[in-house]
VOBA-1610 file (N, C-alpha, C; in pm, whole numbers, padded with zeros to 5 digits, always signed):
BEGIN
Met+00081-00125+00001Met-00001+00003-00006Met+00091+00130+00000Pro+00074+00214-00108Pro+00147+00335-00093Pro+00113+00425+00025Glu+00200+00527+00046Glu+00176+00621+00159Glu+00040+00688+00133Thr-00046+00691+00223Thr-00184+00743+00232Thr-00202+00832+00333Ala-00120+00859+00428Ala-00127+00947+00535Ala-00142+01098+00477Thr-00222+01178+00528Thr-00210+01322+00470Thr-00103+01406+00513Gln-00037+01369+00645Gln+00081+01433+00677Gln+00182+01325+00690Leu+00292+01342+00634Leu+00396+01237+00623Leu+00519+01262+00706Asp+00510+01352+00807Asp+00616+01375+00907Asp+00625+01249+01007Glu+00749+01254+01075Glu+00775+01144+01161Glu+00659+01142+01278Ala+00607+01255+01324Ala+00510+01245+01419Ala+00377+01174+01382Asp+00366+01193+01255Asp+00232+01127+01207Asp+00259+01012+01102Arg+00377+00942+01160Arg+00405+00833+01064Arg+00302+00727+01039Tyr+00231+00708+01136Tyr+00113+00604+01121Tyr-00024+00659+01101Gly-00039+00777+01053Gly-00148+00839+01030Gly-00257+00772+00956Trp-00204+00682+00868Trp-00306+00596+00788Trp-00385+00517+00874Met-00333+00472+01000Met-00398+00369+01082Met-00530+00422+01121Glu-00548+00546+01147Glu-00670+00597+01192Glu-00781+00581+01104Trp-00753+00619+00976Trp-00864+00610+00870Trp-00891+00468+00828Val-00777+00384+00841Val-00803+00251+00788Val-00876+00164+00910Asn-00844+00199+01023Asn-00914+00133+01130Asn-01068+00157+01140Asp-01108+00276+01095Asp-01250+00298+01076Asp-01330+00185+00987Tyr-01248+00172+00876Tyr-01307+00072+00771Tyr-01305-00066+00837Ile-01181-00088+00898Ile-01172-00240+00959Ile-01273-00255+01066Asn-01299-00153+01156Asn-01389-00189+01251Asn-01537-00198+01216Glu-01566-00127+01114Glu-01701-00125+01045Glu-01709-00275+00981Ser-01619-00312+00916Ser-01624-00454+00845Ser-01645-00543+00959Lys-01580-00526+01067Lys-01605-00637+01174Lys-01761-00637+01224Arg-01804-00516+01254Arg-01934-00494+01279Arg-02046-00564+01196Leu-02014-00538+01053Leu-02099-00599+00959Leu-02102-00747+00954Leu-01982-00792+00968Leu-01972-00934+00954Leu-02032-01002+01075Thr-02016-00935+01193Thr-02077-00996+01317Thr-02223-00981+01310Ile-02287-00871+01278Ile-02432-00857+01265Ile-02478-00969+01154Arg-02415-00977+01044Arg-02447-01076+00934Arg-02454-01217+00992Arg-02360-01267+01071Arg-02350-01397+01123Arg-02463-01411+01240Lys-02469-01302+01339Lys-02533-01336+01459Lys-02654-01245+01495Gly-02689-01170+01387Gly-02801-01069+01394Gly-02926-01124+01464Ser-02973-01244+01430Ser-03096-01305+01508Ser-03079-01311+01662Arg-02954-01350+01697Arg-02943-01362+01832Arg-02944-01208+01910Phe-02876-01120+01835Phe-02873-00982+01877Phe-02999-00910+01885Lys-03107-00967+01807Lys-03240-00911+01818Lys-03307-00941+01941Tyr-03274-01069+02001Tyr-03331-01104+02129Tyr-03266-01002+02229Leu-03131-00991+02225Leu-03061-00902+02327Leu-03130-00755+02330Glu-03150-00728+02205Glu-03214-00577+02198Glu-03349-00579+02261Glu-03431-00679+02246Glu-03554-00684+02292Glu-03550-00693+02461Phe-03440-00742+02508Phe-03425-00722+02660Phe-03355-00610+02709Gly-03331-00506+02611Gly-03281-00383+02659Gly-03119-00363+02632Cys-03069-00458+02570Cys-02927-00422+02533Cys-02924-00341+02400Asp-02843-00227+02430Asp-02836-00130+02317Asp-02702-00129+02240Val-02595-00177+02311Val-02470-00176+02252Val-02401-00300+02285Leu-02339-00370+02201Leu-02251-00488+02220Leu-02110-00444+02210Val-02019-00517+02269Val-01875-00482+02276Val-01813-00609+02227Arg-01752-00596+02092Arg-01677-00722+02051Arg-01529-00713+02092Lys-01462-00821+02064Lys-01320-00806+02104Lys-01239-00691+02045His-01154-00654+02098His-01064-00516+02063His-01166-00412+02108Asp-01253-00414+02182Asp-01327-00292+02212Asp-01416-00247+02107Ile-01450-00314+02005Ile-01541-00266+01901Ile-01673-00265+01931Glu-01729-00141+01948Glu-01875-00139+01989Glu-01971-00149+01865Ile-02089-00229+01881Ile-02174-00235+01791Ile-02321-00192+01844Pro-02355-00060+01815Pro-02472-00009+01859Pro-02582-00078+01779Leu-02677-00148+01841Leu-02768-00237+01770Leu-02862-00155+01690Glu-02909-00023+01737Glu-03000+00057+01671Glu-02967+00084+01526Glu-02839+00083+01490Glu-02790+00120+01359Glu-02802+00006+01273Tyr-02843-00100+01309Tyr-02848-00228+01214Tyr-02987-00285+01236Glu-03031-00328+01114Glu-03169-00393+01105Glu-03135-00535+01149Leu-03213-00587+01253Leu-03178-00713+01308Leu-03296-00805+01272Asp-03416-00749+01250Asp-03542-00828+01240Asp-03552-00874+01095Leu-03459-00948+01036Leu-03454-00999+00904Leu-03432-01160+00914Arg-03495-01219+00784Arg-03466-01366+00780Arg-03330-01381+00763Arg-03276-01497+00795Arg-03128-01522+00776Arg-03065-01488+00635Ser-03146-01536+00541Ser-03104-01529+00407Ser-03104-01373+00365Glu-03199-01310+00404Glu-03200-01149+00376Glu-03078-01079+00443Arg-03067-01114+00577Arg-02947-01059+00655Arg-02826-01088+00591Trp-02807-01208+00543Trp-02683-01232+00471Trp-02650-01170+00363Arg-02762-01141+00263Arg-02761-01071+00154Arg-02741-00917+00176Arg-02806-00875+00256Arg-02802-00716+00295Arg-02659-00677+00359Tyr-02619-00760+00453Tyr-02493-00721+00508Tyr-02371-00760+00422Ala-02375-00857+00346Ala-02281-00882+00230Ala-02263-00770+00141Lys-02368-00712+00100Lys-02376-00597+00005Lys-02306-00468+00059Arg-02365-00451+00206Arg-02294-00339+00282Arg-02155-00345+00282His-02107-00471+00324His-01976-00512+00341His-01896-00470+00214Glu-01942-00522+00093Glu-01883-00489-00025Glu-01879-00352-00058Asn-01978-00279-00033Asn-01968-00122-00055Asn-01881-00062+00029Leu-01868-00110+00142Leu-01774-00056+00256Leu-01626-00054+00190Trp-01599-00171+00128Trp-01446-00194+00087Trp-01430-00130-00066Ile-01536-00099-00127Ile-01531-00015-00240Ile-01503+00119-00203Asp-01569+00177-00101Asp-01542+00301-00057Asp-01392+00320+00010Phe-01369+00210+00070Phe-01206+00213+00111Phe-01112+00217-00007Thr-01135+00135-00098Thr-01050+00129-00218Thr-01043+00266-00277Glu-01150+00341-00297Glu-01164+00464-00364Glu-01091+00565-00270Glu-01112+00563-00143Glu-01030+00653-00062Glu-00876+00632-00069Ala-00830+00500-00065Ala-00692+00478-00067Ala-00641+00538-00207Val-00700+00516-00303Val-00657+00572-00430Val-00651+00711-00436Arg-00752+00779-00377Arg-00761+00916-00375Arg-00633+00980-00279Arg-00624+00902-00167Arg-00508+00952-00075Arg-00365+00915-00137Ala-00356+00828-00221Ala-00234+00785-00288Ala-00199+00865-00403Gly-00294+00963-00446Gly-00289+01045-00554Gly-00296+00977-00685Ala-00362+00867-00691Ala-00390+00789-00818Ala-00515+00796-00853Thr-00578+00891-00866Thr-00724+00910-00897Thr-00762+00858-01027Glu-00665+00844-01113Glu-00677+00803-01252Glu-00725+00662-01249Leu-00674+00579-01145Leu-00709+00440-01152Leu-00864+00430-01120Ala-00935+00510-01054Ala-01070+00510-01012Ala-01156+00521-01153Asp-01101+00589-01245Asp-01162+00612-01372Asp-01166+00523-01470Ile-01083+00407-01446Ile-01057+00303-01540Ile-01160+00198-01524Asp-01261+00169-01619Asp-01355+00072-01604Asp-01314-00067-01642Gly-01355-00169-01554Gly-01322-00301-01594Gly-01166-00331-01571Leu-01100-00284-01502Leu-00973-00310-01459Leu-00960-00436-01363Pro-00898-00534-01414Pro-00906-00663-01337Pro-00815-00625-01202Lys-00853-00701-01089Lys-00804-00690-00953Lys-00642-00698-00955His-00596-00792-01023His-00440-00804-01024His-00381-00680-01089Glu-00436-00631-01204Glu-00377-00508-01262Glu-00398-00381-01166Phe-00500-00372-01101Phe-00519-00270-01024Phe-00426-00260-00898Ala-00404-00398-00847Ala-00299-00410-00729Ala-00160-00385-00790Asp-00135-00415-00903Asp-00007-00394-00968Asp+00029-00241-00985Asp-00085-00166-01026Asp-00062-00036-01056Asp-00050+00048-00925Leu-00122-00016-00801Leu-00089+00050-00668Leu+00049+00020-00630Lys+00099-00100-00652Lys+00237-00126-00600Lys+00343-00033-00677Glu+00310+00002-00798Glu+00413+00086-00878Glu+00410+00226-00809Leu+00309+00265-00731Leu+00319+00397-00670Leu+00415+00419-00554Glu+00455+00311-00499Glu+00546+00314-00380Glu+00672+00385-00400
//
């Protein structure tokens, strides 16, 4: 991954971690809701409003639709997860200064990854 931190001085050497962690944490929330949403619906009915996952990742239940059949929950949260990582990729490309990559339709994944590697 090329440098994507907005400030590249030594004090902000790991600035990329802050914005990347937001995507990672939401990814974990979506996957957890996708797998266990029906169980969480019962917890919500008994007054639970926030679950805490490992690494202190909070899942505010009111932000997710839990009253779905399993198949619908799997589809819905799989789509949200896919869109999250599309947003991440677009943000990474923007931060890396390679916005021209976002304008290329139908670029295979391996070519896209190779183009990103060349930015280093």
